[in-house]
DSSP file (Angstrom, degrees, kcal/mol; ACC not computed):
  #  RESIDUE AA STRUCTURE BP1 BP2  ACC     N-H-->O    O-->H-N    N-H-->O    O-->H-N    TCO  KAPPA ALPHA  PHI   PSI    X-CA   Y-CA   Z-CA
    1    1 A M              0   0    0      0, 0.0     2,-0.5     0, 0.0    27,-0.0   0.000 360.0 360.0 360.0 124.2    0.0    0.0    0.0
    2    2 A A        -     0   0    0      1,-0.1    25,-0.0    25,-0.0     0, 0.0  -0.803 360.0-115.3 -91.3 133.0    1.5    3.4   -1.0
    3    3 A G        -     0   0    0     -2,-0.5    -1,-0.1     1,-0.1     3,-0.0  -0.249  22.0-114.0 -68.7 153.5    0.5    6.1    1.4
    4    4 A I        -     0   0    0      1,-0.1    23,-1.6     2,-0.0    24,-0.1  -0.733  39.0-106.4 -84.8 131.8   -1.6    9.0    0.4
    5    5 A P  B >   -A   26   0A   0      0, 0.0     3,-1.8     0, 0.0     4,-0.3  -0.292  22.9-124.4 -58.9 143.1    0.3   12.4    0.5
    6    6 A L  G >  S+     0   0    0     19,-2.4     3,-1.8     1,-0.3     5,-0.1   0.829 109.0  65.8 -59.3 -32.6   -0.7   14.5    3.5
    7    7 A G  G 3  S+     0   0    0     18,-0.3    -1,-0.3     1,-0.3     4,-0.1   0.728  95.1  58.8 -62.4 -21.5   -1.6   17.4    1.1
    8    8 A D  G <  S+     0   0    0     -3,-1.8    -1,-0.3     2,-0.1     2,-0.2   0.553  91.8  87.1 -84.4  -8.1   -4.4   15.2   -0.3
    9    9 A L  S <  S-     0   0    0     -3,-1.8     2,-1.2    -4,-0.3    47,-0.1  -0.593  87.5-115.2 -89.6 153.5   -6.1   15.0    3.2
   10   10 A I        +     0   0    0     -2,-0.2     2,-0.3    41,-0.1    45,-0.1  -0.748  59.8 145.8 -89.6  95.6   -8.5   17.5    4.5
   11   11 A L        -     0   0    0     -2,-1.2    37,-0.1    -5,-0.1    41,-0.0  -0.954  51.0-105.6-131.4 149.3   -6.5   18.9    7.4
   12   12 A G     >  -     0   0    0     -2,-0.3     4,-2.7     1,-0.1     5,-0.2  -0.308  35.7-110.5 -67.4 158.5   -6.3   22.3    9.0
   13   13 A A  H  > S+     0   0    0      1,-0.2     4,-2.8     2,-0.2     5,-0.2   0.882 117.2  53.3 -59.4 -40.6   -3.1   24.3    8.4
   14   14 A R  H  > S+     0   0    0      2,-0.2     4,-2.2     1,-0.2    -1,-0.2   0.934 112.7  42.9 -62.3 -46.9   -2.0   24.0   12.0
   15   15 A S  H  > S+     0   0    0      2,-0.2     4,-2.3     1,-0.2     5,-0.2   0.934 115.8  48.4 -64.5 -46.6   -2.3   20.2   12.0
   16   16 A L  H  X S+     0   0    0     -4,-2.7     4,-2.7     1,-0.2     5,-0.2   0.921 113.1  47.1 -61.9 -45.4   -0.7   19.8    8.5
   17   17 A N  H  X S+     0   0    0     -4,-2.8     4,-2.6    -5,-0.2    -1,-0.2   0.906 110.7  52.0 -64.5 -41.4    2.2   22.1    9.4
   18   18 A A  H  X S+     0   0    0     -4,-2.2     4,-0.8    -5,-0.2    -1,-0.2   0.912 113.4  44.8 -61.7 -42.0    2.8   20.3   12.7
   19   19 A L  H ><>S+     0   0    0     -4,-2.3     5,-2.2     2,-0.2     3,-0.7   0.929 113.7  48.3 -67.9 -45.7    2.9   17.0   11.0
   20   20 A R  H ><5S+     0   0    0     -4,-2.7     3,-1.7     1,-0.2    -2,-0.2   0.878 105.7  58.8 -63.2 -37.2    5.1   18.2    8.1
   21   21 A D  H 3<5S+     0   0    0     -4,-2.6    -1,-0.2     1,-0.3    -2,-0.2   0.789 105.8  50.5 -61.5 -26.8    7.5   19.8   10.6
   22   22 A Q  T <<5S-     0   0    0     -4,-0.8    -1,-0.3    -3,-0.7    -2,-0.2   0.364 126.4-100.2 -93.7   4.4    8.0   16.3   12.1
   23   23 A G  T < 5 +     0   0    0     -3,-1.7     2,-0.3     1,-0.3    -3,-0.2   0.549  68.9 151.1  93.6   7.5    8.7   14.7    8.8
   24   24 A F      < +     0   0    0     -5,-2.2    -1,-0.3     1,-0.2     3,-0.1  -0.553   6.5 158.9 -73.5 134.9    5.3   13.2    8.0
   25   25 A K        +     0   0    0      1,-0.3   -19,-2.4    -2,-0.3   -18,-0.3   0.632  56.2  23.3-125.5 -31.4    4.7   12.9    4.3
   26   26 A T  B  > S-A    5   0A   0    -21,-0.3     4,-1.3   -20,-0.1     3,-0.4  -0.811  79.5-101.0-135.2 171.6    2.0   10.2    3.8
   27   27 A T  H  > S+     0   0    0    -23,-1.6     4,-2.7    -2,-0.3     5,-0.2   0.822 118.7  64.3 -63.4 -30.4   -0.8    8.4    5.6
   28   28 A D  H  > S+     0   0    0      1,-0.2     4,-2.3     2,-0.2    -1,-0.2   0.909 100.0  51.8 -59.4 -40.4    1.5    5.5    6.1
   29   29 A D  H  > S+     0   0    0     -3,-0.4     4,-1.7     1,-0.2    -1,-0.2   0.904 110.4  48.9 -61.7 -40.5    3.7    7.7    8.3
   30   30 A L  H  X S+     0   0    0     -4,-1.3     4,-2.4     1,-0.2    -2,-0.2   0.934 111.7  47.9 -63.8 -46.5    0.6    8.6   10.3
   31   31 A L  H  < S+     0   0    0     -4,-2.7    -2,-0.2     1,-0.2    -1,-0.2   0.857 111.2  50.5 -66.3 -35.6   -0.5    5.0   10.8
   32   32 A R  H  < S+     0   0    0     -4,-2.3    -1,-0.2    -5,-0.2    -2,-0.2   0.861 111.8  49.0 -69.2 -34.2    2.9    3.9   11.8
   33   33 A C  H  < S-     0   0    0     -4,-1.7     4,-0.4    -5,-0.2    -2,-0.2   0.957  96.5-156.1 -71.8 -51.6    3.2    6.7   14.4
   34   34 A G     X  -     0   0    0     -4,-2.4     4,-1.8    -5,-0.1    -2,-0.1   0.030  30.5 -77.3  88.5 160.1   -0.2    6.2   16.1
   35   35 A P  H  > S+     0   0    0      0, 0.0     4,-1.7     0, 0.0    -1,-0.1   0.862 124.3  53.6 -65.8 -38.8   -2.4    8.5   18.0
   36   36 A Q  H  4 S+     0   0    0      1,-0.2     4,-0.3     2,-0.2    -2,-0.1   0.909 111.0  46.5 -65.3 -40.6   -0.5    8.5   21.3
   37   37 A Q  H >4 S+     0   0    0     -4,-0.4     3,-1.4     1,-0.2     4,-0.2   0.883 108.6  57.0 -66.2 -38.0    2.8    9.4   19.6
   38   38 A M  H >< S+     0   0    0     -4,-1.8     3,-2.0     1,-0.3    -1,-0.2   0.853  95.9  63.0 -63.6 -34.6    1.1   12.2   17.6
   39   39 A L  T 3< S+     0   0    0     -4,-1.7    -1,-0.3     1,-0.3    -2,-0.2   0.647  95.9  61.5 -67.2 -11.9   -0.2   13.9   20.8
   40   40 A R  T <  S+     0   0    0     -3,-1.4    -1,-0.3    -4,-0.3    -2,-0.2   0.533  80.5 106.4 -87.1  -7.9    3.5   14.4   21.7
   41   41 A I  S X  S-     0   0    0     -3,-2.0     3,-1.5    -4,-0.2   -22,-0.1  -0.534  82.7-106.9 -73.9 133.8    4.1   16.6   18.6
   42   42 A P  T 3  S+     0   0    0      0, 0.0    -1,-0.1     0, 0.0    -2,-0.1  -0.336 103.2  12.3 -59.2 141.4    4.4   20.3   19.3
   43   43 A N  T 3  S+     0   0    0      1,-0.1     2,-0.5    -4,-0.1   -25,-0.2   0.715 103.7 110.7  63.4  23.9    1.3   22.3   18.2
   44   44 A F    <   +     0   0    0     -3,-1.5    -3,-0.2    -5,-0.2    -1,-0.1  -0.923  40.7 155.8-131.8 106.0   -0.7   19.0   17.8
   45   45 A G     >  -     0   0    0     -2,-0.5     4,-2.4    -3,-0.1     5,-0.2  -0.293  59.3 -68.2-115.7-160.6   -3.5   18.4   20.2
   46   46 A R  H  > S+     0   0    0      1,-0.2     4,-2.4     2,-0.2     5,-0.1   0.852 128.7  54.3 -64.1 -35.9   -6.7   16.4   20.5
   47   47 A K  H  > S+     0   0    0      2,-0.2     4,-2.1     1,-0.2    -1,-0.2   0.923 110.2  46.9 -64.4 -43.1   -8.5   18.6   18.0
   48   48 A S  H  > S+     0   0    0      2,-0.2     4,-2.3     1,-0.2    -2,-0.2   0.907 111.1  52.1 -63.5 -41.3   -5.7   18.0   15.4
   49   49 A L  H  X S+     0   0    0     -4,-2.4     4,-2.7     1,-0.2    -2,-0.2   0.897 107.6  52.2 -62.3 -39.6   -5.8   14.2   16.2
   50   50 A K  H  X S+     0   0    0     -4,-2.4     4,-2.5     2,-0.2    -1,-0.2   0.913 108.4  51.3 -62.2 -42.2   -9.6   14.3   15.6
   51   51 A E  H  X S+     0   0    0     -4,-2.1     4,-2.4     2,-0.2    -2,-0.2   0.913 110.9  48.4 -59.1 -43.1   -9.0   15.9   12.2
   52   52 A V  H  X S+     0   0    0     -4,-2.3     4,-2.8     2,-0.2     5,-0.2   0.931 110.2  50.6 -65.4 -45.8   -6.5   13.2   11.3
   53   53 A R  H  X S+     0   0    0     -4,-2.7     4,-2.7     1,-0.2    -1,-0.2   0.930 113.0  46.5 -56.5 -46.2   -8.8   10.4   12.4
   54   54 A E  H  X S+     0   0    0     -4,-2.5     4,-2.0     1,-0.2    -1,-0.2   0.890 112.4  50.0 -65.3 -39.2  -11.6   11.9   10.3
   55   55 A A  H  X S+     0   0    0     -4,-2.4     4,-0.7     2,-0.2    -1,-0.2   0.901 112.3  47.7 -66.5 -40.4   -9.3   12.4    7.3
   56   56 A L  H ><>S+     0   0    0     -4,-2.8     5,-2.9     1,-0.2     3,-1.2   0.932 111.1  50.7 -64.2 -45.3   -8.0    8.8    7.5
   57   57 A E  H ><5S+     0   0    0     -4,-2.7     3,-1.8     1,-0.3    -2,-0.2   0.856 102.1  61.3 -62.0 -34.8  -11.6    7.5    7.8
   58   58 A A  H 3<5S+     0   0    0     -4,-2.0    -1,-0.3     1,-0.3    -2,-0.2   0.748 109.3  43.4 -63.3 -22.3  -12.6    9.5    4.7
   59   59 A H  T <<5S-     0   0    0     -3,-1.2    -1,-0.3    -4,-0.7    -2,-0.2   0.190 124.9-102.6-106.2  14.2  -10.0    7.4    2.8
   60   60 A G  T < 5S+     0   0    0     -3,-1.8     2,-0.3     1,-0.3    -3,-0.2   0.763  83.3 121.6  74.9  25.1  -11.0    4.1    4.5
   61   61 A L      < +     0   0    0     -5,-2.9     2,-0.3    -8,-0.1    -1,-0.3  -0.816  34.2 177.0-118.7 158.3   -8.1    4.0    6.9
   62   62 A S    >   -     0   0    0     -2,-0.3     3,-1.8    -3,-0.1    -9,-0.0  -0.968  46.3-103.3-151.1 166.4   -7.8    3.9   10.6
   63   63 A F  T 3  S+     0   0    0     -2,-0.3   -10,-0.0     1,-0.3    -1,-0.0   0.635 115.7  69.1 -67.2 -12.2   -5.0    3.7   13.3
   64   64 A D  T 3  S+     0   0    0      2,-0.1    -1,-0.3   -30,-0.0     2,-0.1   0.636  74.3 108.0 -79.6 -13.9   -6.0    0.0   13.7
   65   65 A D    <   -     0   0    0     -3,-1.8     2,-0.5     1,-0.1    -4,-0.0  -0.418  68.6-134.4 -65.4 136.8   -4.6   -0.8   10.2
   66   66 A K        -     0   0    0     -2,-0.1   -34,-0.1   -34,-0.0    -2,-0.1  -0.811  24.6-175.1 -97.5 132.0   -1.3   -2.7   10.4
   67   67 A L        -     0   0    0     -2,-0.5   -39,-0.0   -36,-0.1     0, 0.0  -0.880  30.5-102.1-121.6 154.8    1.6   -1.6    8.1
   68   68 A P        -     0   0    0      0, 0.0    -1,-0.0     0, 0.0   -36,-0.0  -0.326  57.1 -80.5 -67.1 160.1    5.0   -3.1    7.5
   69   69 A P        -     0   0    0      0, 0.0     3,-0.1     0, 0.0   -37,-0.0  -0.237  57.4 -97.2 -60.8 152.7    7.9   -1.4    9.3
   70   70 A P        -     0   0    0      0, 0.0     2,-0.3     0, 0.0     3,-0.0  -0.218  43.9 -86.7 -70.9 162.1    9.2    1.7    7.6
   71   71 A D     >  -     0   0    0      1,-0.1     4,-2.0     2,-0.0     3,-0.2  -0.514  32.3-141.2 -66.6 127.6   12.2    1.9    5.4
   72   72 A M  H  > S+     0   0    0     -2,-0.3     4,-2.6     1,-0.2     5,-0.2   0.862 100.8  56.5 -62.8 -36.7   15.3    2.3    7.5
   73   73 A E  H  > S+     0   0    0      1,-0.2     4,-2.1     2,-0.2    -1,-0.2   0.906 107.8  48.6 -62.2 -40.3   16.9    4.7    4.9
   74   74 A Q  H  > S+     0   0    0      2,-0.2     4,-2.3     1,-0.2    -1,-0.2   0.898 109.9  51.9 -66.0 -39.8   13.8    6.9    5.2
   75   75 A M  H  X S+     0   0    0     -4,-2.0     4,-2.6     1,-0.2    -2,-0.2   0.920 110.2  48.1 -62.9 -43.3   14.0    6.8    9.0
   76   76 A F  H  X S+     0   0    0     -4,-2.6     4,-2.8     1,-0.2    -1,-0.2   0.884 109.9  53.2 -64.2 -37.2   17.7    7.8    8.9
   77   77 A A  H  X S+     0   0    0     -4,-2.1     4,-2.3     2,-0.2    -2,-0.2   0.914 110.8  46.2 -64.1 -42.2   16.9   10.7    6.5
   78   78 A I  H  X S+     0   0    0     -4,-2.3     4,-2.3     2,-0.2    -2,-0.2   0.924 113.8  48.6 -65.4 -44.5   14.2   12.0    8.9
   79   79 A L  H  X S+     0   0    0     -4,-2.6     4,-2.5     1,-0.2    -2,-0.2   0.914 111.0  50.6 -61.4 -42.9   16.5   11.7   11.9
   80   80 A E  H  X S+     0   0    0     -4,-2.8     4,-2.9     1,-0.2     5,-0.2   0.911 108.8  51.8 -62.9 -42.0   19.3   13.5   10.0
   81   81 A Q  H  X S+     0   0    0     -4,-2.3     4,-2.5     1,-0.2    -1,-0.2   0.925 111.5  47.1 -59.6 -44.7   16.9   16.3    9.0
   82   82 A K  H  X S+     0   0    0     -4,-2.3     4,-2.4     2,-0.2    -2,-0.2   0.908 113.8  47.2 -64.6 -41.7   15.9   16.8   12.6
   83   83 A M  H  X S+     0   0    0     -4,-2.5     4,-3.2     2,-0.2     5,-0.2   0.909 111.8  49.9 -67.8 -41.3   19.5   16.7   13.9
   84   84 A V  H  X S+     0   0    0     -4,-2.9     4,-2.8     2,-0.2     5,-0.2   0.932 111.8  48.9 -61.6 -45.0   20.6   19.2   11.2
   85   85 A R  H  X S+     0   0    0     -4,-2.5     4,-2.1    -5,-0.2    -2,-0.2   0.918 113.8  46.8 -59.3 -44.2   17.8   21.5   12.1
   86   86 A H  H  X S+     0   0    0     -4,-2.4     4,-2.6     2,-0.2    -2,-0.2   0.936 113.4  47.3 -64.7 -47.4   18.7   21.2   15.8
   87   87 A F  H  X S+     0   0    0     -4,-3.2     4,-2.7     1,-0.2    -2,-0.2   0.902 111.8  50.8 -62.6 -41.0   22.4   21.8   15.2
   88   88 A N  H  X S+     0   0    0     -4,-2.8     4,-2.3    -5,-0.2    -1,-0.2   0.905 110.9  48.7 -63.4 -40.6   21.7   24.7   13.0
   89   89 A E  H  X S+     0   0    0     -4,-2.1     4,-2.4    -5,-0.2    -2,-0.2   0.920 112.6  47.9 -64.2 -43.7   19.5   26.3   15.6
   90   90 A Q  H  X S+     0   0    0     -4,-2.6     4,-2.5     1,-0.2    -2,-0.2   0.895 111.3  50.9 -63.8 -39.9   22.1   25.7   18.3
   91   91 A A  H  X S+     0   0    0     -4,-2.7     4,-2.7     2,-0.2    -1,-0.2   0.904 110.4  49.2 -65.0 -40.6   24.8   27.2   16.1
   92   92 A R  H  X S+     0   0    0     -4,-2.3     4,-2.5     2,-0.2    -2,-0.2   0.922 111.7  48.9 -63.4 -43.7   22.6   30.3   15.4
   93   93 A N  H  X S+     0   0    0     -4,-2.4     4,-2.2     2,-0.2    -2,-0.2   0.924 113.3  46.7 -61.2 -44.6   22.0   30.7   19.2
   94   94 A L  H  X S+     0   0    0     -4,-2.5     4,-2.8     1,-0.2     5,-0.2   0.919 111.1  52.0 -63.2 -43.9   25.6   30.4   19.9
   95   95 A D  H  X S+     0   0    0     -4,-2.7     4,-2.5     1,-0.2    -1,-0.2   0.900 109.0  50.4 -60.5 -41.9   26.5   32.8   17.2
   96   96 A E  H  X S+     0   0    0     -4,-2.5     4,-2.1     2,-0.2    -1,-0.2   0.911 112.1  47.2 -63.2 -42.5   24.1   35.4   18.6
   97   97 A R  H  X S+     0   0    0     -4,-2.2     4,-2.4     2,-0.2    -2,-0.2   0.924 112.9  48.2 -65.9 -43.8   25.5   35.0   22.1
   98   98 A V  H  X S+     0   0    0     -4,-2.8     4,-2.8     1,-0.2    -2,-0.2   0.915 111.7  50.2 -63.0 -42.6   29.1   35.3   20.9
   99   99 A N  H  X S+     0   0    0     -4,-2.5     4,-2.6    -5,-0.2    -1,-0.2   0.883 109.8  50.9 -64.1 -37.9   28.2   38.4   18.8
  100  100 A A  H  X S+     0   0    0     -4,-2.1     4,-2.2     2,-0.2    -1,-0.2   0.916 112.7  45.7 -64.9 -42.6   26.5   40.0   21.7
  101  101 A I  H  X S+     0   0    0     -4,-2.4     4,-2.8     2,-0.2     5,-0.2   0.917 112.5  51.3 -65.6 -42.4   29.6   39.4   23.9
  102  102 A Y  H  X S+     0   0    0     -4,-2.8     4,-2.8     1,-0.2    -2,-0.2   0.920 110.6  48.4 -60.1 -45.0   31.9   40.6   21.1
  103  103 A A  H  X S+     0   0    0     -4,-2.6     4,-2.3     2,-0.2    -1,-0.2   0.906 112.2  48.9 -63.6 -41.7   29.8   43.8   20.8
  104  104 A A  H  X S+     0   0    0     -4,-2.2     4,-1.3     2,-0.2    -2,-0.2   0.919 114.1  45.4 -64.7 -42.9   29.8   44.4   24.5
  105  105 A L  H  < S+     0   0    0     -4,-2.8    -2,-0.2     1,-0.2    -1,-0.2   0.908 113.1  50.5 -65.6 -41.0   33.6   43.9   24.7
  106  106 A N  H >< S+     0   0    0     -4,-2.8     3,-0.9    -5,-0.2    -2,-0.2   0.883 109.0  51.7 -63.8 -39.6   34.2   46.1   21.7
  107  107 A A  H 3< S+     0   0    0     -4,-2.3    -1,-0.2     1,-0.2    -2,-0.2   0.790 118.6  36.1 -69.6 -28.0   32.1   48.9   23.1
  108  108 A T  T >< S+     0   0    0     -4,-1.3     2,-1.9    -3,-0.2     3,-0.5   0.094  76.3 139.2-112.1  22.2   34.0   48.9   26.4
  109  109 A Q  T <   +     0   0    0     -3,-0.9    -3,-0.1     1,-0.2    -4,-0.1  -0.467  24.4 119.1 -75.3  85.7   37.4   48.1   25.1
  110  110 A K  T 3   +     0   0    0     -2,-1.9     2,-0.3     0, 0.0    -1,-0.2   0.622  55.5  71.7-117.6 -28.6   39.5   50.5   27.3
  111  111 A A  S X  S-     0   0    0     -3,-0.5     3,-1.1     1,-0.1     4,-0.3  -0.654  80.5-127.4 -91.9 150.1   41.7   48.1   29.1
  112  112 A N  T >> S+     0   0    0     -2,-0.3     3,-1.1     1,-0.2     4,-0.5   0.805 103.1  66.3 -65.2 -31.3   44.6   46.3   27.4
  113  113 A G  H 3> S+     0   0    0      1,-0.2     4,-1.7     2,-0.2    -1,-0.2   0.648  81.8  77.3 -68.7 -14.7   43.5   42.9   28.6
  114  114 A L  H <> S+     0   0    0     -3,-1.1     4,-2.5     1,-0.2    -1,-0.2   0.832  86.1  60.3 -67.9 -30.8   40.3   43.0   26.5
  115  115 A D  H <> S+     0   0    0     -3,-1.1     4,-2.0    -4,-0.3    -1,-0.2   0.920 106.8  46.9 -60.0 -41.9   42.2   42.2   23.3
  116  116 A Q  H  X S+     0   0    0     -4,-0.5     4,-2.4     1,-0.2    -1,-0.2   0.887 110.4  52.4 -67.3 -38.3   43.4   38.9   24.9
  117  117 A M  H  X S+     0   0    0     -4,-1.7     4,-2.6     1,-0.2    -2,-0.2   0.906 108.9  50.1 -63.5 -40.2   39.8   38.1   26.1
  118  118 A M  H  X S+     0   0    0     -4,-2.5     4,-2.3     2,-0.2    -1,-0.2   0.892 109.6  50.7 -66.7 -38.9   38.5   38.7   22.6
  119  119 A E  H  X S+     0   0    0     -4,-2.0     4,-1.9     2,-0.2    -1,-0.2   0.925 111.8  48.0 -62.0 -43.9   41.1   36.3   21.1
  120  120 A L  H  X S+     0   0    0     -4,-2.4     4,-2.3     2,-0.2    -2,-0.2   0.916 109.6  53.3 -61.5 -43.8   40.2   33.7   23.7
  121  121 A L  H  X S+     0   0    0     -4,-2.6     4,-2.4     1,-0.2    -2,-0.2   0.914 110.5  45.9 -58.7 -45.1   36.5   34.2   22.9
  122  122 A F  H  X S+     0   0    0     -4,-2.3     4,-2.2     2,-0.2    -1,-0.2   0.809 109.1  55.9 -71.6 -27.9   37.0   33.6   19.2
  123  123 A G  H  X S+     0   0    0     -4,-1.9     4,-2.1     2,-0.2    -1,-0.2   0.915 109.5  46.5 -64.8 -42.5   39.2   30.6   20.0
  124  124 A I  H  X S+     0   0    0     -4,-2.3     4,-2.4     2,-0.2    -2,-0.2   0.918 111.1  52.3 -63.5 -43.8   36.3   29.1   21.9
  125  125 A R  H  X S+     0   0    0     -4,-2.4     4,-2.4     1,-0.2    -2,-0.2   0.910 109.6  48.7 -59.9 -43.4   33.9   29.9   19.1
  126  126 A K  H  X S+     0   0    0     -4,-2.2     4,-2.5     1,-0.2    -1,-0.2   0.906 110.1  51.7 -64.6 -40.8   36.1   28.2   16.6
  127  127 A A  H  X S+     0   0    0     -4,-2.1     4,-2.1     1,-0.2    -1,-0.2   0.902 110.8  48.1 -62.5 -40.5   36.4   25.1   18.8
  128  128 A I  H  X S+     0   0    0     -4,-2.4     4,-2.5     2,-0.2    -2,-0.2   0.913 110.3  51.4 -66.9 -41.9   32.6   24.9   19.2
  129  129 A D  H  X S+     0   0    0     -4,-2.4     4,-2.2     1,-0.2    -2,-0.2   0.912 110.5  49.3 -59.6 -42.6   32.1   25.3   15.4
  130  130 A L  H  X S+     0   0    0     -4,-2.5     4,-2.3     2,-0.2    -1,-0.2   0.896 109.8  51.5 -63.8 -39.6   34.6   22.5   14.8
  131  131 A R  H  X S+     0   0    0     -4,-2.1     4,-2.3     2,-0.2    -2,-0.2   0.907 109.1  50.2 -63.9 -42.1   32.7   20.3   17.3
  132  132 A L  H  X S+     0   0    0     -4,-2.5     4,-2.2     1,-0.2    -1,-0.2   0.904 109.9  51.1 -62.4 -40.4   29.4   21.0   15.6
  133  133 A D  H  X S+     0   0    0     -4,-2.2     4,-2.2     1,-0.2    -2,-0.2   0.911 109.5  50.4 -61.5 -42.4   31.1   20.0   12.3
  134  134 A D  H  X S+     0   0    0     -4,-2.3     4,-2.2     1,-0.2    -2,-0.2   0.897 109.8  50.6 -61.9 -40.6   32.3   16.8   13.9
  135  135 A M  H  X S+     0   0    0     -4,-2.3     4,-1.9     2,-0.2    -1,-0.2   0.898 109.8  49.7 -66.0 -39.9   28.8   16.0   15.2
  136  136 A M  H  X S+     0   0    0     -4,-2.2     4,-2.1     1,-0.2    -1,-0.2   0.902 110.2  50.8 -65.9 -39.6   27.3   16.5   11.7
  137  137 A L  H  X S+     0   0    0     -4,-2.2     4,-2.4     1,-0.2    -2,-0.2   0.906 107.9  53.1 -63.1 -40.9   29.9   14.3   10.1
  138  138 A A  H  X S+     0   0    0     -4,-2.2     4,-1.8     1,-0.2    -1,-0.2   0.886 107.1  52.5 -61.9 -38.9   29.1   11.6   12.7
  139  139 A V  H  X S+     0   0    0     -4,-1.9     4,-0.6     1,-0.2    -1,-0.2   0.933 111.0  46.4 -61.9 -45.4   25.4   11.8   11.8
  140  140 A R  H >< S+     0   0    0     -4,-2.1     3,-0.9     1,-0.2     4,-0.4   0.883 110.3  53.2 -66.5 -37.2   26.2   11.3    8.2
  141  141 A L  H >< S+     0   0    0     -4,-2.4     3,-1.3     1,-0.2    12,-0.3   0.837  99.9  61.8 -67.4 -32.2   28.5    8.4    8.8
  142  142 A T  H 3< S+     0   0    0     -4,-1.8    -1,-0.2     1,-0.3    -2,-0.2   0.709  94.4  64.7 -68.2 -16.9   25.9    6.5   10.9
  143  143 A R  T << S+     0   0    0     -3,-0.9    -1,-0.3    -4,-0.6    -2,-0.2   0.730  80.0  94.8 -76.4 -21.1   23.7    6.4    7.8
  144  144 A K  S <  S-     0   0    0     -3,-1.3     2,-0.0    -4,-0.4    -3,-0.0  -0.576  79.4-127.7 -74.7 123.9   26.2    4.2    5.9
  145  145 A P        -     0   0    0      0, 0.0     2,-0.3     0, 0.0    -2,-0.1  -0.374  23.6-147.3 -68.9 150.0   25.3    0.5    6.3
  146  146 A S        -     0   0    0      1,-0.1     3,-0.3    -2,-0.0     7,-0.1  -0.736  21.1-119.3-115.2 166.8   27.9   -1.8    7.6
  147  147 A V  S    S+     0   0    0     -2,-0.3    -1,-0.1     1,-0.2     6,-0.1   0.879 115.5  41.6 -70.3 -38.4   28.7   -5.4    6.9
  148  148 A N  S    S-     0   0    0      4,-0.2    -1,-0.2    -3,-0.0     5,-0.0   0.417 113.3-113.5 -93.9   2.8   28.2   -6.4   10.6
  149  149 A G  S    S+     0   0    0     -3,-0.3    -2,-0.1     1,-0.1    -1,-0.0   0.589  79.5 125.9  82.6   9.4   25.1   -4.3   11.2
  150  150 A A  S    S-     0   0    0      2,-0.2     3,-0.1     1,-0.1    -1,-0.1   0.641  77.8-116.0 -79.0 -13.8   26.8   -1.9   13.6
  151  151 A G  S    S+     0   0    0      1,-0.2     2,-0.3    -8,-0.1    -7,-0.2   0.206  86.2  70.9 102.8 -16.9   25.9    1.2   11.6
  152  152 A M              0   0    0     -9,-0.1    -2,-0.2     1,-0.1    -4,-0.2  -0.969 360.0 360.0-134.1 151.0   29.3    2.4   10.6
  153  153 A E              0   0    0     -2,-0.3    -1,-0.1   -12,-0.3   -11,-0.1   0.457 360.0 360.0 -85.1 360.0   31.9    1.1    8.3
């Protein structure tokens, strides 16, 4: 059974956006997740769940339908998207904080020791950027199948 795209279901914008933000693309994704898991989605409550149930029923589907397990490659792709989004958000937050500290130091740079503090600050920033790069590389490497099933070659 090929899932019906979420855009083909009659769902409110809030419900549809909440599902799409979590990587849902088809009715198969909805059925595999189940109602209890869906209620954990941000901006997705009982009213949204009721909309989904009604939309599934309109296509002859229900949460009681049994589906085969999802494709592992697709699961890794969804996980990678979420991690990339999270890392990018963390990097932006860090960048904003570093820039605020830099601006404050720059505005009050009257003592000689502030130049050394700014060098140290940028050294820390570079180390954090490198760590984020390492984490992203690790995410991508875990997607490669291995011969022994451990997840990495």
